[in-house]
CHARMM-style PDB file with segment names, atoms N, HN, CA, C and O in Angstrom:
ATOM      1  N   MET     1      25.348-194.360-166.356  1.00  0.00      PROA
ATOM      2  CA  MET     1      26.388-193.423-166.922  1.00  0.00      PROA
ATOM      3  C   MET     1      27.706-193.717-166.388  1.00  0.00      PROA
ATOM      4  O   MET     1      28.321-192.826-165.801  1.00  0.00      PROA
ATOM      5  N   ALA     2      28.207-194.887-166.534  1.00  0.00      PROA
ATOM      6  HN  ALA     2      27.708-195.610-167.010  1.00  0.00      PROA
ATOM      7  CA  ALA     2      29.451-195.363-166.022  1.00  0.00      PROA
ATOM      8  C   ALA     2      30.671-194.615-166.527  1.00  0.00      PROA
ATOM      9  O   ALA     2      31.653-194.459-165.801  1.00  0.00      PROA
ATOM     10  N   SER     3      30.611-194.117-167.865  1.00  0.00      PROA
ATOM     11  HN  SER     3      29.813-194.244-168.456  1.00  0.00      PROA
ATOM     12  CA  SER     3      31.755-193.506-168.431  1.00  0.00      PROA
ATOM     13  C   SER     3      31.678-191.994-168.346  1.00  0.00      PROA
ATOM     14  O   SER     3      32.511-191.326-168.959  1.00  0.00      PROA
ATOM     15  N   MET     4      30.701-191.394-167.599  1.00  0.00      PROA
ATOM     16  HN  MET     4      30.025-191.937-167.101  1.00  0.00      PROA
ATOM     17  CA  MET     4      30.623-189.980-167.528  1.00  0.00      PROA
ATOM     18  C   MET     4      32.018-189.349-167.088  1.00  0.00      PROA
ATOM     19  O   MET     4      32.653-189.785-166.127  1.00  0.00      PROA
ATOM     20  N   VAL     5      32.396-188.383-167.805  1.00  0.00      PROA
ATOM     21  HN  VAL     5      31.881-188.029-168.585  1.00  0.00      PROA
ATOM     22  CA  VAL     5      33.810-187.780-167.615  1.00  0.00      PROA
ATOM     23  C   VAL     5      33.519-186.320-167.070  1.00  0.00      PROA
ATOM     24  O   VAL     5      32.642-185.587-167.526  1.00  0.00      PROA
ATOM     25  N   MET     6      34.303-186.026-166.120  1.00  0.00      PROA
ATOM     26  HN  MET     6      35.016-186.622-165.749  1.00  0.00      PROA
ATOM     27  CA  MET     6      34.261-184.534-165.555  1.00  0.00      PROA
ATOM     28  C   MET     6      35.442-183.731-166.119  1.00  0.00      PROA
ATOM     29  O   MET     6      36.575-184.211-166.087  1.00  0.00      PROA
ATOM     30  N   ASN     7      35.216-182.602-166.598  1.00  0.00      PROA
ATOM     31  HN  ASN     7      34.295-182.212-166.624  1.00  0.00      PROA
ATOM     32  CA  ASN     7      36.279-181.681-166.975  1.00  0.00      PROA
ATOM     33  C   ASN     7      35.898-180.211-166.803  1.00  0.00      PROA
ATOM     34  O   ASN     7      34.892-179.977-166.133  1.00  0.00      PROA
ATOM     35  N   GLU     8      36.537-179.262-167.293  1.00  0.00      PROA
ATOM     36  HN  GLU     8      37.354-179.452-167.837  1.00  0.00      PROA
ATOM     37  CA  GLU     8      36.236-177.873-167.131  1.00  0.00      PROA
ATOM     38  C   GLU     8      34.844-177.552-167.730  1.00  0.00      PROA
ATOM     39  O   GLU     8      34.228-176.547-167.375  1.00  0.00      PROA
ATOM     40  N   LEU     9      34.386-178.377-168.595  1.00  0.00      PROA
ATOM     41  HN  LEU     9      34.887-179.193-168.883  1.00  0.00      PROA
ATOM     42  CA  LEU     9      33.040-178.127-169.205  1.00  0.00      PROA
ATOM     43  C   LEU     9      31.929-178.733-168.422  1.00  0.00      PROA
ATOM     44  O   LEU     9      30.759-178.523-168.742  1.00  0.00      PROA
ATOM     45  N   GLY    10      32.257-179.479-167.404  1.00  0.00      PROA
ATOM     46  HN  GLY    10      33.208-179.650-167.144  1.00  0.00      PROA
ATOM     47  CA  GLY    10      31.250-180.222-166.624  1.00  0.00      PROA
ATOM     48  C   GLY    10      31.206-181.634-166.966  1.00  0.00      PROA
ATOM     49  O   GLY    10      32.139-182.083-167.633  1.00  0.00      PROA
ATOM     50  N   PRO    11      30.208-182.441-166.589  1.00  0.00      PROA
ATOM     51  CA  PRO    11      30.126-183.823-166.856  1.00  0.00      PROA
ATOM     52  C   PRO    11      29.870-183.983-168.384  1.00  0.00      PROA
ATOM     53  O   PRO    11      29.082-183.251-168.982  1.00  0.00      PROA
ATOM     54  N   MET    12      30.547-184.936-168.958  1.00  0.00      PROA
ATOM     55  HN  MET    12      31.187-185.531-168.472  1.00  0.00      PROA
ATOM     56  CA  MET    12      30.397-185.251-170.355  1.00  0.00      PROA
ATOM     57  C   MET    12      29.901-186.672-170.641  1.00  0.00      PROA
ATOM     58  O   MET    12      30.371-187.644-170.049  1.00  0.00      PROA
ATOM     59  N   LEU    13      28.971-186.762-171.535  1.00  0.00      PROA
ATOM     60  HN  LEU    13      28.589-185.972-172.016  1.00  0.00      PROA
ATOM     61  CA  LEU    13      28.397-188.097-171.857  1.00  0.00      PROA
ATOM     62  C   LEU    13      28.670-188.576-173.293  1.00  0.00      PROA
ATOM     63  O   LEU    13      28.834-187.794-174.229  1.00  0.00      PROA
ATOM     64  N   THR    14      28.707-189.927-173.404  1.00  0.00      PROA
ATOM     65  HN  THR    14      28.573-190.563-172.644  1.00  0.00      PROA
ATOM     66  CA  THR    14      28.800-190.494-174.714  1.00  0.00      PROA
ATOM     67  C   THR    14      27.408-190.411-175.475  1.00  0.00      PROA
ATOM     68  O   THR    14      26.355-190.208-174.870  1.00  0.00      PROA
ATOM     69  N   ALA    15      27.485-190.574-176.783  1.00  0.00      PROA
ATOM     70  HN  ALA    15      28.341-190.739-177.274  1.00  0.00      PROA
ATOM     71  CA  ALA    15      26.246-190.643-177.499  1.00  0.00      PROA
ATOM     72  C   ALA    15      25.277-191.770-177.032  1.00  0.00      PROA
ATOM     73  O   ALA    15      24.056-191.615-177.002  1.00  0.00      PROA
ATOM     74  N   THR    16      25.912-192.911-176.672  1.00  0.00      PROA
ATOM     75  HN  THR    16      26.904-193.037-176.697  1.00  0.00      PROA
ATOM     76  CA  THR    16      25.158-194.032-176.125  1.00  0.00      PROA
ATOM     77  C   THR    16      24.510-193.642-174.797  1.00  0.00      PROA
ATOM     78  O   THR    16      23.369-194.043-174.566  1.00  0.00      PROA
ATOM     79  N   GLU    17      25.103-192.953-173.990  1.00  0.00      PROA
ATOM     80  HN  GLU    17      26.029-192.627-174.178  1.00  0.00      PROA
ATOM     81  CA  GLU    17      24.565-192.554-172.695  1.00  0.00      PROA
ATOM     82  C   GLU    17      23.428-191.569-172.929  1.00  0.00      PROA
ATOM     83  O   GLU    17      22.374-191.634-172.296  1.00  0.00      PROA
ATOM     84  N   VAL    18      23.676-190.670-173.847  1.00  0.00      PROA
ATOM     85  HN  VAL    18      24.532-190.617-174.362  1.00  0.00      PROA
ATOM     86  CA  VAL    18      22.582-189.766-174.075  1.00  0.00      PROA
ATOM     87  C   VAL    18      21.384-190.387-174.667  1.00  0.00      PROA
ATOM     88  O   VAL    18      20.240-190.098-174.314  1.00  0.00      PROA
ATOM     89  N   ALA    19      21.708-191.335-175.667  1.00  0.00      PROA
ATOM     90  HN  ALA    19      22.637-191.570-175.954  1.00  0.00      PROA
ATOM     91  CA  ALA    19      20.515-192.129-176.199  1.00  0.00      PROA
ATOM     92  C   ALA    19      19.669-192.789-175.123  1.00  0.00      PROA
ATOM     93  O   ALA    19      18.440-192.744-175.168  1.00  0.00      PROA
ATOM     94  N   GLU    20      20.336-193.396-174.165  1.00  0.00      PROA
ATOM     95  HN  GLU    20      21.334-193.432-174.129  1.00  0.00      PROA
ATOM     96  CA  GLU    20      19.681-194.117-173.007  1.00  0.00      PROA
ATOM     97  C   GLU    20      18.880-193.123-172.196  1.00  0.00      PROA
ATOM     98  O   GLU    20      17.771-193.429-171.757  1.00  0.00      PROA
ATOM     99  N   MET    21      19.427-191.934-171.990  1.00  0.00      PROA
ATOM    100  HN  MET    21      20.327-191.685-172.347  1.00  0.00      PROA
ATOM    101  CA  MET    21      18.752-190.933-171.080  1.00  0.00      PROA
ATOM    102  C   MET    21      17.484-190.428-171.882  1.00  0.00      PROA
ATOM    103  O   MET    21      16.429-190.241-171.277  1.00  0.00      PROA
ATOM    104  N   LEU    22      17.582-190.221-173.170  1.00  0.00      PROA
ATOM    105  HN  LEU    22      18.439-190.374-173.661  1.00  0.00      PROA
ATOM    106  CA  LEU    22      16.470-189.633-173.932  1.00  0.00      PROA
ATOM    107  C   LEU    22      15.574-190.667-174.553  1.00  0.00      PROA
ATOM    108  O   LEU    22      14.595-190.322-175.214  1.00  0.00      PROA
ATOM    109  N   HSD    23      15.888-191.932-174.356  1.00  0.00      PROA
ATOM    110  HN  HSD    23      16.684-192.212-173.820  1.00  0.00      PROA
ATOM    111  CA  HSD    23      15.114-193.064-174.938  1.00  0.00      PROA
ATOM    112  C   HSD    23      15.093-192.948-176.461  1.00  0.00      PROA
ATOM    113  O   HSD    23      14.047-193.128-177.084  1.00  0.00      PROA
ATOM    114  N   LEU    24      16.248-192.648-177.062  1.00  0.00      PROA
ATOM    115  HN  LEU    24      17.098-192.502-176.556  1.00  0.00      PROA
ATOM    116  CA  LEU    24      16.381-192.466-178.528  1.00  0.00      PROA
ATOM    117  C   LEU    24      17.438-193.561-179.016  1.00  0.00      PROA
ATOM    118  O   LEU    24      18.178-194.141-178.221  1.00  0.00      PROA
ATOM    119  N   HSD    25      17.445-193.778-180.299  1.00  0.00      PROA
ATOM    120  HN  HSD    25      16.844-193.307-180.945  1.00  0.00      PROA
ATOM    121  CA  HSD    25      18.481-194.540-180.843  1.00  0.00      PROA
ATOM    122  C   HSD    25      19.747-193.699-180.957  1.00  0.00      PROA
ATOM    123  O   HSD    25      19.675-192.507-181.255  1.00  0.00      PROA
ATOM    124  N   VAL    26      20.892-194.303-180.725  1.00  0.00      PROA
ATOM    125  HN  VAL    26      20.951-195.272-180.483  1.00  0.00      PROA
ATOM    126  CA  VAL    26      22.168-193.577-180.823  1.00  0.00      PROA
ATOM    127  C   VAL    26      22.380-192.891-182.091  1.00  0.00      PROA
ATOM    128  O   VAL    26      22.968-191.810-182.053  1.00  0.00      PROA
ATOM    129  N   ASN    27      21.967-193.385-183.271  1.00  0.00      PROA
ATOM    130  HN  ASN    27      21.489-194.263-183.302  1.00  0.00      PROA
ATOM    131  CA  ASN    27      22.054-192.621-184.479  1.00  0.00      PROA
ATOM    132  C   ASN    27      21.187-191.382-184.521  1.00  0.00      PROA
ATOM    133  O   ASN    27      21.509-190.417-185.214  1.00  0.00      PROA
ATOM    134  N   THR    28      20.061-191.402-183.765  1.00  0.00      PROA
ATOM    135  HN  THR    28      19.800-192.186-183.201  1.00  0.00      PROA
ATOM    136  CA  THR    28      19.258-190.243-183.664  1.00  0.00      PROA
ATOM    137  C   THR    28      20.024-189.141-182.936  1.00  0.00      PROA
ATOM    138  O   THR    28      20.034-187.985-183.360  1.00  0.00      PROA
ATOM    139  N   VAL    29      20.670-189.528-181.823  1.00  0.00      PROA
ATOM    140  HN  VAL    29      20.662-190.467-181.479  1.00  0.00      PROA
ATOM    141  CA  VAL    29      21.409-188.610-181.041  1.00  0.00      PROA
ATOM    142  C   VAL    29      22.489-187.926-181.947  1.00  0.00      PROA
ATOM    143  O   VAL    29      22.624-186.704-182.009  1.00  0.00      PROA
ATOM    144  N   LYS    30      23.185-188.762-182.591  1.00  0.00      PROA
ATOM    145  HN  LYS    30      23.075-189.755-182.541  1.00  0.00      PROA
ATOM    146  CA  LYS    30      24.229-188.229-183.512  1.00  0.00      PROA
ATOM    147  C   LYS    30      23.781-187.341-184.592  1.00  0.00      PROA
ATOM    148  O   LYS    30      24.472-186.401-184.986  1.00  0.00      PROA
ATOM    149  N   ARG    31      22.513-187.662-185.118  1.00  0.00      PROA
ATOM    150  HN  ARG    31      21.951-188.425-184.797  1.00  0.00      PROA
ATOM    151  CA  ARG    31      21.925-186.802-186.139  1.00  0.00      PROA
ATOM    152  C   ARG    31      21.539-185.515-185.509  1.00  0.00      PROA
ATOM    153  O   ARG    31      21.737-184.492-186.164  1.00  0.00      PROA
ATOM    154  N   LEU    32      20.987-185.423-184.260  1.00  0.00      PROA
ATOM    155  HN  LEU    32      20.827-186.254-183.728  1.00  0.00      PROA
ATOM    156  CA  LEU    32      20.643-184.219-183.592  1.00  0.00      PROA
ATOM    157  C   LEU    32      21.935-183.398-183.400  1.00  0.00      PROA
ATOM    158  O   LEU    32      21.841-182.172-183.468  1.00  0.00      PROA
ATOM    159  N   GLY    33      23.007-183.911-183.190  1.00  0.00      PROA
ATOM    160  HN  GLY    33      23.083-184.907-183.134  1.00  0.00      PROA
ATOM    161  CA  GLY    33      24.275-183.206-183.036  1.00  0.00      PROA
ATOM    162  C   GLY    33      24.726-182.654-184.349  1.00  0.00      PROA
ATOM    163  O   GLY    33      25.161-181.505-184.423  1.00  0.00      PROA
ATOM    164  N   ASP    34      24.624-183.528-185.504  1.00  0.00      PROA
ATOM    165  HN  ASP    34      24.270-184.462-185.445  1.00  0.00      PROA
ATOM    166  CA  ASP    34      25.058-183.080-186.796  1.00  0.00      PROA
ATOM    167  C   ASP    34      24.108-181.873-187.257  1.00  0.00      PROA
ATOM    168  O   ASP    34      24.554-180.979-187.975  1.00  0.00      PROA
ATOM    169  N   ARG    35      22.941-181.885-186.867  1.00  0.00      PROA
ATOM    170  HN  ARG    35      22.579-182.612-186.284  1.00  0.00      PROA
ATOM    171  CA  ARG    35      21.990-180.760-187.335  1.00  0.00      PROA
ATOM    172  C   ARG    35      22.077-179.545-186.385  1.00  0.00      PROA
ATOM    173  O   ARG    35      21.418-178.527-186.599  1.00  0.00      PROA
ATOM    174  N   GLY    36      22.954-179.686-185.269  1.00  0.00      PROA
ATOM    175  HN  GLY    36      23.489-180.513-185.094  1.00  0.00      PROA
ATOM    176  CA  GLY    36      23.174-178.492-184.447  1.00  0.00      PROA
ATOM    177  C   GLY    36      22.083-178.337-183.325  1.00  0.00      PROA
ATOM    178  O   GLY    36      22.059-177.357-182.582  1.00  0.00      PROA
ATOM    179  N   GLU    37      21.217-179.331-183.258  1.00  0.00      PROA
ATOM    180  HN  GLU    37      21.237-180.127-183.862  1.00  0.00      PROA
ATOM    181  CA  GLU    37      20.181-179.232-182.221  1.00  0.00      PROA
ATOM    182  C   GLU    37      20.686-179.632-180.827  1.00  0.00      PROA
ATOM    183  O   GLU    37      20.143-179.162-179.828  1.00  0.00      PROA
ATOM    184  N   LEU    38      21.657-180.443-180.743  1.00  0.00      PROA
ATOM    185  HN  LEU    38      22.098-180.825-181.554  1.00  0.00      PROA
ATOM    186  CA  LEU    38      22.315-180.955-179.540  1.00  0.00      PROA
ATOM    187  C   LEU    38      23.790-180.743-179.681  1.00  0.00      PROA
ATOM    188  O   LEU    38      24.442-181.438-180.462  1.00  0.00      PROA
ATOM    189  N   PRO    39      24.370-179.750-178.909  1.00  0.00      PROA
ATOM    190  CA  PRO    39      25.750-179.469-179.167  1.00  0.00      PROA
ATOM    191  C   PRO    39      26.595-180.540-178.607  1.00  0.00      PROA
ATOM    192  O   PRO    39      26.246-181.148-177.596  1.00  0.00      PROA
ATOM    193  N   PHE    40      27.776-180.809-179.277  1.00  0.00      PROA
ATOM    194  HN  PHE    40      28.059-180.314-180.098  1.00  0.00      PROA
ATOM    195  CA  PHE    40      28.690-181.848-178.844  1.00  0.00      PROA
ATOM    196  C   PHE    40      30.056-181.421-179.059  1.00  0.00      PROA
ATOM    197  O   PHE    40      30.274-180.444-179.776  1.00  0.00      PROA
ATOM    198  N   TYR    41      31.129-182.151-178.426  1.00  0.00      PROA
ATOM    199  HN  TYR    41      30.952-182.945-177.844  1.00  0.00      PROA
ATOM    200  CA  TYR    41      32.529-181.911-178.593  1.00  0.00      PROA
ATOM    201  C   TYR    41      33.150-183.162-179.293  1.00  0.00      PROA
ATOM    202  O   TYR    41      32.749-184.294-179.019  1.00  0.00      PROA
ATOM    203  N   ARG    42      34.040-182.951-180.113  1.00  0.00      PROA
ATOM    204  HN  ARG    42      34.365-182.032-180.335  1.00  0.00      PROA
ATOM    205  CA  ARG    42      34.876-184.088-180.610  1.00  0.00      PROA
ATOM    206  C   ARG    42      36.033-184.260-179.611  1.00  0.00      PROA
ATOM    207  O   ARG    42      36.637-183.291-179.153  1.00  0.00      PROA
ATOM    208  N   VAL    43      36.313-185.529-179.294  1.00  0.00      PROA
ATOM    209  HN  VAL    43      35.822-186.316-179.667  1.00  0.00      PROA
ATOM    210  CA  VAL    43      37.454-185.772-178.515  1.00  0.00      PROA
ATOM    211  C   VAL    43      38.352-186.921-179.138  1.00  0.00      PROA
ATOM    212  O   VAL    43      37.879-187.743-179.922  1.00  0.00      PROA
ATOM    213  N   CYS    44      39.604-186.922-178.760  1.00  0.00      PROA
ATOM    214  HN  CYS    44      39.988-186.253-178.123  1.00  0.00      PROA
ATOM    215  CA  CYS    44      40.524-187.864-179.146  1.00  0.00      PROA
ATOM    216  C   CYS    44      40.748-187.876-180.726  1.00  0.00      PROA
ATOM    217  O   CYS    44      40.042-187.235-181.504  1.00  0.00      PROA
ATOM    218  N   LYS    45      41.762-188.643-181.083  1.00  0.00      PROA
ATOM    219  HN  LYS    45      42.336-189.163-180.451  1.00  0.00      PROA
ATOM    220  CA  LYS    45      42.102-188.694-182.650  1.00  0.00      PROA
ATOM    221  C   LYS    45      40.962-189.259-183.455  1.00  0.00      PROA
ATOM    222  O   LYS    45      40.749-188.849-184.596  1.00  0.00      PROA
ATOM    223  N   ARG    46      40.199-190.223-182.870  1.00  0.00      PROA
ATOM    224  HN  ARG    46      40.372-190.557-181.944  1.00  0.00      PROA
ATOM    225  CA  ARG    46      39.079-190.874-183.553  1.00  0.00      PROA
ATOM    226  C   ARG    46      37.948-189.839-183.815  1.00  0.00      PROA
ATOM    227  O   ARG    46      37.166-190.009-184.750  1.00  0.00      PROA
ATOM    228  N   GLY    47      37.866-188.751-182.974  1.00  0.00      PROA
ATOM    229  HN  GLY    47      38.502-188.614-182.214  1.00  0.00      PROA
ATOM    230  CA  GLY    47      36.738-187.843-183.090  1.00  0.00      PROA
ATOM    231  C   GLY    47      35.477-188.268-182.434  1.00  0.00      PROA
ATOM    232  O   GLY    47      34.384-187.929-182.888  1.00  0.00      PROA
ATOM    233  N   ASP    48      35.609-189.008-181.367  1.00  0.00      PROA
ATOM    234  HN  ASP    48      36.497-189.283-180.999  1.00  0.00      PROA
ATOM    235  CA  ASP    48      34.463-189.341-180.548  1.00  0.00      PROA
ATOM    236  C   ASP    48      33.686-188.230-180.154  1.00  0.00      PROA
ATOM    237  O   ASP    48      34.244-187.158-179.915  1.00  0.00      PROA
ATOM    238  N   ARG    49      32.337-188.375-180.050  1.00  0.00      PROA
ATOM    239  HN  ARG    49      31.884-189.245-180.244  1.00  0.00      PROA
ATOM    240  CA  ARG    49      31.479-187.266-179.552  1.00  0.00      PROA
ATOM    241  C   ARG    49      31.231-187.382-178.163  1.00  0.00      PROA
ATOM    242  O   ARG    49      30.966-188.460-177.631  1.00  0.00      PROA
ATOM    243  N   ARG    50      31.318-186.190-177.494  1.00  0.00      PROA
ATOM    244  HN  ARG    50      31.533-185.315-177.926  1.00  0.00      PROA
ATOM    245  CA  ARG    50      30.896-186.119-176.177  1.00  0.00      PROA
ATOM    246  C   ARG    50      29.903-184.891-175.984  1.00  0.00      PROA
ATOM    247  O   ARG    50      30.048-183.814-176.561  1.00  0.00      PROA
ATOM    248  N   PHE    51      28.900-185.186-175.120  1.00  0.00      PROA
ATOM    249  HN  PHE    51      28.782-186.061-174.651  1.00  0.00      PROA
ATOM    250  CA  PHE    51      27.906-184.221-175.015  1.00  0.00      PROA
ATOM    251  C   PHE    51      27.852-183.727-173.595  1.00  0.00      PROA
ATOM    252  O   PHE    51      27.909-184.574-172.704  1.00  0.00      PROA
ATOM    253  N   ARG    52      27.750-182.459-173.281  1.00  0.00      PROA
ATOM    254  HN  ARG    52      27.704-181.771-174.005  1.00  0.00      PROA
ATOM    255  CA  ARG    52      27.714-181.886-171.971  1.00  0.00      PROA
ATOM    256  C   ARG    52      26.346-182.236-171.283  1.00  0.00      PROA
ATOM    257  O   ARG    52      25.303-182.061-171.914  1.00  0.00      PROA
ATOM    258  N   LEU    53      26.331-182.682-170.118  1.00  0.00      PROA
ATOM    259  HN  LEU    53      27.178-182.824-169.606  1.00  0.00      PROA
ATOM    260  CA  LEU    53      25.107-183.014-169.435  1.00  0.00      PROA
ATOM    261  C   LEU    53      24.213-181.805-169.324  1.00  0.00      PROA
ATOM    262  O   LEU    53      22.996-181.969-169.404  1.00  0.00      PROA
ATOM    263  N   ASP    54      24.729-180.590-169.145  1.00  0.00      PROA
ATOM    264  HN  ASP    54      25.718-180.457-169.080  1.00  0.00      PROA
ATOM    265  CA  ASP    54      23.918-179.390-169.104  1.00  0.00      PROA
ATOM    266  C   ASP    54      23.138-179.196-170.438  1.00  0.00      PROA
ATOM    267  O   ASP    54      21.952-178.868-170.429  1.00  0.00      PROA
ATOM    268  N   ASP    55      23.841-179.409-171.587  1.00  0.00      PROA
ATOM    269  HN  ASP    55      24.805-179.675-171.594  1.00  0.00      PROA
ATOM    270  CA  ASP    55      23.263-179.284-172.865  1.00  0.00      PROA
ATOM    271  C   ASP    55      22.194-180.337-173.134  1.00  0.00      PROA
ATOM    272  O   ASP    55      21.208-180.102-173.831  1.00  0.00      PROA
ATOM    273  N   VAL    56      22.426-181.459-172.573  1.00  0.00      PROA
ATOM    274  HN  VAL    56      23.227-181.650-172.006  1.00  0.00      PROA
ATOM    275  CA  VAL    56      21.404-182.609-172.769  1.00  0.00      PROA
ATOM    276  C   VAL    56      20.093-182.194-171.938  1.00  0.00      PROA
ATOM    277  O   VAL    56      18.964-182.281-172.422  1.00  0.00      PROA
ATOM    278  N   MET    57      20.338-181.767-170.732  1.00  0.00      PROA
ATOM    279  HN  MET    57      21.255-181.696-170.339  1.00  0.00      PROA
ATOM    280  CA  MET    57      19.151-181.409-169.834  1.00  0.00      PROA
ATOM    281  C   MET    57      18.392-180.175-170.493  1.00  0.00      PROA
ATOM    282  O   MET    57      17.161-180.144-170.467  1.00  0.00      PROA
ATOM    283  N   THR    58      19.103-179.204-171.058  1.00  0.00      PROA
ATOM    284  HN  THR    58      20.103-179.229-171.079  1.00  0.00      PROA
ATOM    285  CA  THR    58      18.480-178.109-171.685  1.00  0.00      PROA
ATOM    286  C   THR    58      17.622-178.597-172.907  1.00  0.00      PROA
ATOM    287  O   THR    58      16.485-178.176-173.121  1.00  0.00      PROA
ATOM    288  N   PHE    59      18.281-179.541-173.707  1.00  0.00      PROA
ATOM    289  HN  PHE    59      19.205-179.883-173.533  1.00  0.00      PROA
ATOM    290  CA  PHE    59      17.554-180.004-174.789  1.00  0.00      PROA
ATOM    291  C   PHE    59      16.311-180.794-174.497  1.00  0.00      PROA
ATOM    292  O   PHE    59      15.332-180.781-175.243  1.00  0.00      PROA
ATOM    293  N   LEU    60      16.393-181.535-173.294  1.00  0.00      PROA
ATOM    294  HN  LEU    60      17.188-181.545-172.688  1.00  0.00      PROA
ATOM    295  CA  LEU    60      15.258-182.269-172.868  1.00  0.00      PROA
ATOM    296  C   LEU    60      14.118-181.274-172.407  1.00  0.00      PROA
ATOM    297  O   LEU    60      12.956-181.494-172.746  1.00  0.00      PROA
ATOM    298  N   GLN    61      14.444-180.210-171.655  1.00  0.00      PROA
ATOM    299  HN  GLN    61      15.388-180.031-171.380  1.00  0.00      PROA
ATOM    300  CA  GLN    61      13.508-179.242-171.249  1.00  0.00      PROA
ATOM    301  C   GLN    61      12.786-178.549-172.405  1.00  0.00      PROA
ATOM    302  O   GLN    61      11.582-178.304-172.321  1.00  0.00      PROA
ATOM    303  N   GLN    62      13.503-178.233-173.476  1.00  0.00      PROA
ATOM    304  HN  GLN    62      14.481-178.433-173.545  1.00  0.00      PROA
ATOM    305  CA  GLN    62      13.073-177.525-174.603  1.00  0.00      PROA
ATOM    306  C   GLN    62      12.189-178.360-175.501  1.00  0.00      PROA
ATOM    307  O   GLN    62      11.369-177.858-176.269  1.00  0.00      PROA
ATOM    308  N   ASN    63      12.401-179.693-175.366  1.00  0.00      PROA
ATOM    309  HN  ASN    63      13.067-180.101-174.742  1.00  0.00      PROA
ATOM    310  CA  ASN    63      11.666-180.656-176.297  1.00  0.00      PROA
ATOM    311  C   ASN    63      10.763-181.595-175.608  1.00  0.00      PROA
ATOM    312  O   ASN    63      10.671-182.761-175.990  1.00  0.00      PROA
ATOM    313  N   ARG    64      10.109-181.150-174.635  1.00  0.00      PROA
ATOM    314  HN  ARG    64      10.184-180.202-174.324  1.00  0.00      PROA
ATOM    315  CA  ARG    64       9.204-182.101-173.945  1.00  0.00      PROA
ATOM    316  C   ARG    64       7.954-182.274-174.655  1.00  0.00      PROA
ATOM    317  OT1 ARG    64       7.092-183.033-174.212  1.00  0.00      PROA
TER     318      ARG     64
END
């Protein structure tokens, strides 16, 4: 998790980092976000996705 960013929302992860954590393809992580199953935030002008570590851990607990 080299690019994990800290801000007022807590640690933020890229879609790639989340995919590695959950052993999923990055497109699956993005699809989960698009369906509202895994909350994410858009950052920068390009609209990159960032996922809160807390949200990822909650998702992991709920989907074991």
